[in-house]
N, C-alpha and C positions, 0 to 999 in steps of 0.2 A: 702234405699231410693233412694241411688244416682244410684243403678243398674236400676233402672227406667228412672230416669232422665239423659239423654245421653249428650254426648259432642253437643253443636249445638242447646238445647232445650233453650226455654227462658221464663221468668216469664209471666204469663197471668194474667190478673184481675180476682181476685175470691173473693166473699164475702160471708161468711155464712148466709144461709137462716134466721136462726132464734137463736138460744140461745147465751147467754153471756157465754164467756169461752170456746167457740169453735172457732177455727183459720184455717184458711185455705190457703194453697199455692199452684200455679198450674202452671204447665209446659207443653206448645206445642212444640213439635218437628214437623216442617212443611215438611222437608226431609223425615221423618220417618212416618209422619202422627198420629202421637200419642199424647194422654193427659196424664199427669201424676199430679194425687192430693195426697195431703199430709194434712190429717185432724187430729187436734189435739183437744181433750177435757179436760180441764184442770179442770174440777169439779167434785165433788164428787158423782156426780148422772150420769146415762146414758143419752144419748141427741139422739134425732131422728132429722136429717137434709135432706134436700131434696140437692140434687147437679143437679143445673140445666145446661145443655150442648148445650142448645138452638138448634140450625139447624145444629150441627157439623156432623150428620151422624153416629154418637156412638149409637150402640144398647144396648152396654153391656161393663162393665169393666171387662175385662178377668183374672187381678190379683186383688185379694183384701186380704192383708195383713194385720194382726193387733198384736199390741203390747199393754197389759195391765198389771195390777196386776198379772195375771194368765197365761197370755201366752206371748210367745215371738217368734214374727215373724211369727203367725199362719197364715197358709194359708185358708182362709176362704171361697174360689170359687168365682165364677163370681157373679156380680152384673148388674141386669137387668135396662136398660133405657127405659122408657115409656113415649112416647110423649115429648122428651127432658129433662126427669127428673128421677134421680136415688133416691130412699130413703134409707137411711142408718143409723142404729143405732150404736153409738159411745158408747161402756162401760165408765164408770167412769175412770179417769186418763187414758186415752187410746191415740195412735196413730196409724193410719189407712192410707194405701198407697192404691189409687186404679189405676189403670193402663189399658189404651185401645186404640184401632183404630176402624175407621169405617170398617165395611166389605167390603172386596176388591169387 
């Protein structure tokens, strides 16, 4: 996680869109123009969440890493942001890191 949350980043307000048992921490880095989010699903079932990045200009999270009962820091590819929202499914008992920046 700290590979993507760089010195100078500050925690920004973030609230899960729906399910109980899902926690989120978000970090913005103004100088690098990046947003990193860490989502944790503490339940025994998968959960789908909407990540609303508003008018940040973000069109995708280029890094999508996942750790679960069957994966360790697995690279899951990019996650698209459509109309300011990215939809992602969190496996049961998982930790997911998203990292992105608006296009130049």
